[in-house]
C-alpha positions as CSV (number, residue, x, y, z in Angstrom):
1,X,-2.4,-14.4,-0.3
2,X,-5.0,-11.8,0.6
3,X,-8.7,-11.7,0.7
4,X,-11.1,-11.7,-2.2
5,X,-13.4,-8.7,-1.8
6,X,-16.7,-9.7,-0.3
7,X,-19.9,-7.8,-0.9
8,X,-19.3,-5.8,2.3
9,X,-15.7,-5.1,1.4
10,X,-16.7,-3.3,-1.8
11,X,-18.1,-0.5,0.3
12,X,-14.8,-0.1,2.1
13,X,-12.8,-0.2,-1.1
14,X,-15.0,2.5,-2.6
15,X,-14.4,4.5,0.6
16,X,-10.6,4.0,0.3
17,X,-10.7,5.3,-3.3
18,X,-12.9,8.3,-2.5
19,X,-10.9,11.5,-2.8
20,X,-13.1,13.0,-0.1
21,X,-11.9,10.5,2.4
22,X,-8.6,11.7,4.0
23,X,-6.5,11.6,7.1
24,X,-7.8,9.7,10.0
25,X,-10.3,7.8,7.9
26,X,-7.5,6.6,5.6
27,X,-5.5,5.5,8.6
28,X,-8.4,3.4,9.8
29,X,-8.8,1.8,6.4
30,X,-5.1,1.1,6.2
31,X,-5.6,-1.6,8.9
32,X,-8.7,-3.1,7.4
33,X,-8.8,-6.9,7.5
34,X,-9.4,-7.1,3.7
35,X,-6.2,-6.7,1.7
36,X,-8.1,-5.2,-1.2
37,X,-9.1,-2.3,1.0
38,X,-5.5,-1.9,2.2
39,X,-4.3,-2.0,-1.4
40,X,-6.7,0.8,-2.3
41,X,-5.3,2.9,0.5
42,X,-1.6,2.1,-0.4
43,X,-2.4,3.2,-4.0
44,X,-3.5,6.7,-3.0
45,X,-1.0,9.4,-3.8
46,X,-2.4,11.4,-0.9
47,X,-2.1,8.6,1.6
48,X,-0.7,9.7,4.9
49,X,3.0,8.9,5.3
50,X,2.2,7.1,8.6
51,X,-0.2,4.8,6.8
52,X,2.4,4.1,4.1
53,X,5.0,3.2,6.7
54,X,2.5,0.9,8.5
55,X,1.5,-0.8,5.2
56,X,5.2,-1.4,4.5
57,X,4.9,-4.3,7.0
58,X,1.9,-5.8,5.3
59,X,2.2,-9.5,4.3
60,X,0.0,-9.1,1.2
61,X,1.9,-8.8,-2.0
62,X,-0.8,-6.7,-3.6
63,X,-0.5,-4.1,-0.9
64,X,3.3,-4.1,-1.2
65,X,3.1,-3.7,-5.0
66,X,0.8,-0.8,-4.6
67,X,3.3,0.8,-2.2
68,X,6.2,0.3,-4.6
69,X,4.1,2.0,-7.3
70,X,3.1,4.9,-5.1
71,X,5.3,8.0,-5.6
72,X,4.7,9.1,-2.0
73,X,6.1,5.9,-0.4
74,X,9.0,6.9,1.8
75,X,12.6,5.9,1.0
76,X,12.8,4.0,4.2
77,X,9.9,1.8,3.2
78,X,11.3,1.3,-0.3
79,X,14.7,0.2,1.2
80,X,13.0,-2.3,3.5
81,X,11.0,-3.7,0.5
82,X,14.2,-4.0,-1.5
83,X,15.2,-6.6,1.1
84,X,11.9,-8.5,1.0
85,X,12.2,-12.3,0.8
86,X,9.9,-12.4,-2.3
87,X,12.0,-11.7,-5.3
88,X,9.2,-10.0,-7.3
89,X,8.7,-7.5,-4.4
90,X,12.4,-7.0,-3.8
91,X,13.2,-6.7,-7.5
92,X,10.5,-4.1,-8.1
93,X,11.6,-2.1,-5.0
94,X,15.3,-2.2,-6.2
95,X,14.2,-1.0,-9.6
96,X,12.3,1.9,-8.2
97,X,15.3,2.8,-6.0
98,X,17.5,2.7,-9.1
99,X,15.1,4.9,-11.0
100,X,15.4,7.5,-8.2
101,X,11.9,6.8,-6.8
102,X,10.4,8.3,-9.9
């Protein structure tokens, strides 16, 4: 389930966490082949909504957990995650919905 960051991926993870990196660069990183990079993007409170929506279709559970924890994740994404086949993911999303997306 996901990639272990390789030496080259650490550069992209750092870039995804860099507050100076925004907009189009984050969108590019949101489709990176390494799930650790996508998780870093999904964790950002300033992540573009379009990237959050796209990441809602990710198969990596770490990415999905990051989306559930991100206060910026749209309600539509959270509802979809509440129906996820993995009970950990769906349960966390349902709990977040019950808490009013707080």
